[in-house]
C-alpha positions, -999 to 999 in steps of 0.1 A, spaced: 684 -604 -218 663 -605 -187 656 -638 -170 618 -633 -175 623 -643 -211 637 -676 -201 608 -686 -179 587 -716 -191 554 -697 -194 569 -668 -213 588 -690 -237 558 -713 -243 536 -683 -249 561 -667 -273 564 -700 -293 528 -696 -304 539 -666 -324 566 -688 -339 539 -713 -346 512 -693 -363 534 -668 -381 540 -696 -406 504 -690 -418 510 -653 -421 542 -657 -442 538 -689 -463 501 -687 -468 487 -651 -465 517 -632 -478 535 -658 -498 520 -686 -518 482 -684 -515 477 -652 -535 499 -665 -563 486 -700 -563 450 -687 -561 455 -668 -594 476 -693 -613 462 -727 -602 428 -724 -586 417 -697 -611 436 -710 -641 421 -695 -673 402 -668 -654 408 -631 -661 431 -615 -636 405 -589 -626 380 -617 -617 405 -637 -597 415 -605 -578 379 -598 -571 374 -634 -557 405 -631 -535 393 -597 -523 359 -612 -514 376 -641 -495 397 -617 -475 368 -593 -469 345 -621 -456 373 -634 -432 379 -599 -419 342 -592 -414 336 -624 -395 365 -618 -372 356 -581 -366 320 -591 -357 328 -621 -334 360 -610 -317 346 -589 -288 317 -613 -281 339 -644 -281 364 -626 -259 337 -617 -234 324 -652 -233 360 -666 -227 365 -642 -198 333 -653 -181 341 -690 -183 379 -689 -180 384 -705 -214 409 -684 -233 435 -712 -235 409 -737 -246 394 -714 -272 429 -707 -285 434 -744 -289 401 -747 -308 408 -719 -332 443 -732 -338 431 -767 -347 405 -750 -371 432 -729 -387 458 -756 -390 434 -782 -404 419 -759 -430 453 -748 -441 465 -784 -445 432 -791 -463 443 -768 -492 465 -797 -503 434 -815 -515 419 -787 -536 422 -794 -573 430 -771 -602 401 -747 -609 384 -753 -576 385 -717 -565 354 -718 -544 367 -747 -522 400 -729 -519 383 -697 -509 361 -714 -482 391 -732 -467 411 -700 -467 383 -680 -449 381 -708 -423 419 -709 -419 420 -671 -415 393 -673 -389 414 -698 -370 445 -676 -373 429 -643 -361 408 -661 -334 439 -678 -320 458 -645 -321 431 -627 -301 435 -651 -271 473 -653 -276 475 -615 -273 453 -615 -242 474 -641 -224 503 -615 -223 487 -602 -191 488 -637 -176 524 -647 -184 541 -614 -175 539 -586 -150 531 -551 -164 567 -539 -160 578 -567 -185 550 -563 -211 573 -545 -236 601 -571 -234 578 -601 -235 556 -587 -263 587 -579 -284 601 -614 -277 569 -630 -290 570 -609 -322 607 -616 -326 602 -654 -324 573 -650 -348 594 -633 -374 621 -659 -370 599 -689 -371 577 -677 -399 607 -667 -419 625 -700 -414 596 -721 -426 589 -697 -454 625 -699 -466 624 -737 -465 592 -737 -485 606 -713 -510 636 -737 -516 611 -766 -518 591 -748 -545 620 -734 -565 639 -767 -564 614 -795 -559 637 -822 -572 659 -818 -541 630 -830 -520 619 -857 -544 588 -837 -553 574 -839 -588 570 -802 -596 566 -768 -581 528 -769 -580 529 -800 -558 556 -784 -537 532 -754 -530 504 -777 -520 528 -796 -497 539 -763 -481 503 -758 -469 506 -791 -451 539 -781 -435 523 -749 -422 494 -768 -406 518 -793 -389 542 -765 -378 513 -745 -363 500 -774 -343 534 -787 -330 546 -754 -317 513 -746 -300 517 -776 -277 540 -758 -252 515 -730 -247 487 -755 -240 509 -773 -214 526 -745 -196 505 -713 -199 477 -709 -174 451 -681 -171 448 -663 -139 418 -678 -120 385 -660 -121 364 -661 -89 333 -677 -103 337 -692 -138 303 -698 -155 292 -728 -175 294 -721 -213 257 -715 -219 255 -690 -190 288 -674 -202 273 -668 -236 244 -648 -221 266 -630 -196 292 -623 -222 265 -606 -244 254 -584 -215 290 -577 -206 299 -566 -241 272 -539 -240 287 -526 -207 322 -527 -222 311 -506 -252 299 -480 -227 332 -484 -207 353 -478 -238 333 -447 -247 338 -434 -212 375 -442 -209 391 -415 -229 426 -430 -229 413 -463 -242 392 -446 -269 421 -424 -280 444 -454 -282 419 -475 -302 414 -446 -326 451 -441 -330 457 -478 -335 430 -479 -361 447 -452 -382 484 -461 -379 480 -499 -381 459 -493 -412 489 -476 -427 511 -506 -417 487 -531 -431 483 -511 -464 520 -510 -469 523 -548 -462 495 -556 -486 506 -532 -514 543 -539 -513 543 -568 -537 518 -552 -561 537 -520 -561 570 -538 -568 554 -556 -597 539 -523 -610 574 -507 -612 588 -538 -630 605 -558 -603 609 -596 -606 587 -619 -585 618 -636 -571 631 -603 -559 598 -595 -541 599 -629 -523 635 -621 -512 624 -587 -499 597 -605 -479 623 -628 -464 645 -597 -456 617 -582 -436 611 -615 -417 647 -620 -406 654 -584 -398 621 -583 -379 634 -610 -354 661 -589 -336 644 -556 -343 612 -566 -325 632 -577 -295 652 -545 -296 619 -525 -296 609 -544 -265 640 -532 -248 634 -497 -261 599 -497 -248 611 -508 -214 634 -478 -212 615 -450 -229 579 -462 -226 559 -480 -253 543 -448 -266 577 -433 -275 587 -464 -293 555 -463 -313 560 -427 -322 595 -436 -336 581 -465 -356 553 -442 -370 579 -416 -381 600 -443 -399 569 -457 -416 559 -422 -428 594 -416 -441 594 -450 -459 560 -443 -476 573 -409 -488 606 -425 -500 586 -451 -520 575 -424 -544 611 -422 -557 618 -459 -558 629 -474 -591 654 -503 -586 656 -536 -568 684 -523 -546 662 -494 -534 633 -519 -528 656 -541 -507 667 -510 -488 631 -502 -481 625 -538 -470 653 -534 -444 638 -502 -431 604 -517 -428 618 -548 -411 634 -526 -384 601 -512 -373 573 -536 -384 576 -559 -354 583 -531 -331 551 -511 -338 530 -543 -334 547 -555 -302 546 -521 -285 510 -515 -295 501 -548 -278 520 -541 -246 507 -505 -243 471 -517 -248 478 -544 -222 485 -517 -197 451 -500 -204 430 -532 -201 409 -536 -169 418 -566 -148 398 -597 -156 387 -585 -190 417 -592 -212 399 -616 -236 370 -591 -242 392 -560 -245 417 -577 -268 387 -587 -288 381 -550 -294 418 -546 -302 416 -573 -328 384 -559 -342 401 -526 -347 430 -543 -364 407 -560 -388 386 -529 -394 418 -512 -402 418 -528 -436 393 -503 -450 407 -468 -449 441 -475 -465 429 -493 -496 401 -468 -500 425 -438 -497 452 -452 -520 426 -463 -546 409 -429 -546 442 -411 -550 453 -434 -578 420 -429 -596 419 -391 -591 456 -385 -601 464 -415 -623 497 -419 -604 502 -450 -583 533 -434 -567 511 -406 -552 488 -433 -539 516 -447 -519 526 -413 -505 490 -407 -494 494 -434 -467 515 -408 -448 482 -392 -439 471 -423 -419 503 -422 -399 499 -385 -392 464 -389 -379 474 -420 -358 502 -400 -342 479 -372 -334 455 -394 -316 483 -413 -299 496 -380 -284 463 -379 -264 470 -413 -248 481 -413 -212 502 -445 -208 498 -446 -170 460 -444 -170 457 -482 -166 480 -483 -137 463 -454 -120 429 -470 -125 441 -503 -111 456 -485 -81 424 -466 -75 404 -499 -76 428 -515 -52 426 -486 -28 387 -487 -29 388 -524 -23 411 -520 6 389 -493 22 357 -514 18 344 -532 49 
């Protein structure tokens, strides 16, 4: 493994993925959806609780999608990406821990805290992603990005595994019952998130900007800059092709992640087996994400993304025939091999395309597309299920998203960012 992965800034940066992935696993994917239905919506029809959870997720996604580019532009103007990451982290960790205090039946309070915690998670992620260009040189983006995702899968998986044991065997920890153990798990996520963010705050530094603006001026300048950036993205074909490709294929990834548990329940699998499958994805994702970083270094990130898209499309097609727990676990292994890889290489490829000095703003667009990519997949699968009456065909329909994403990705020129930077450097050198 290259020495760059052992440098203090890179390790400190990657530990933030270790830190906030606990929220993604224990809260978003694990306990919150179940506890929201069974405790905070006790006695409420399942369809109504599902609607409430969908509204909470939708509001969080909408807020992030609307604010991400503007907040990123402001951060670039005042050199405040690390400080804003700290602010969003404190918000997310505090709101997550606050779920402990929400009593049975108090679904509205739980929803509001979850929306605020999700805003903290996605806001912090935006600035974490953008700091990749500050802690590593372009030649190391793939390795470093994969390292971050790898540690994220490992850290999130370890805490989730501990929380699962705590919930299934609360007596071992001196806890009264499983319900109390779930509430305590929310507190452990908040603490974990805060503690492992500290190294980034101490040892990761943004590259200096020439004239940082006071915050009030940065807000005004950021708004103007955002308009210019929209024009820039429209004029940069490679950036536009990538963002379109990312929108489609990451929508396929997100749809599979969100539908996996529901699909498993629909075909009669036990809840415990589904949690085990989620853990399988986490722990396989750790070495696989790092391996994809190595692959991206040698073949280029676009090739690695194509491989992951092909595997995902094959997995979606195979899901049509899935019937047993063993097959579901096999599918979890396959997904674990590529899930971190497609995420990490997408981040490193995009980092190559971002203009110098605009990482926060452009990664705001990146995160906006990631959140907006929660629309097409559910709409497509829901329409197919309604039209055909077959949930298995609905899963297979996700292949279409991967095919369109691959088509757009084929138009992306990975060296466009380097060529643009070289041209700008040459123009600067020839100026008087």
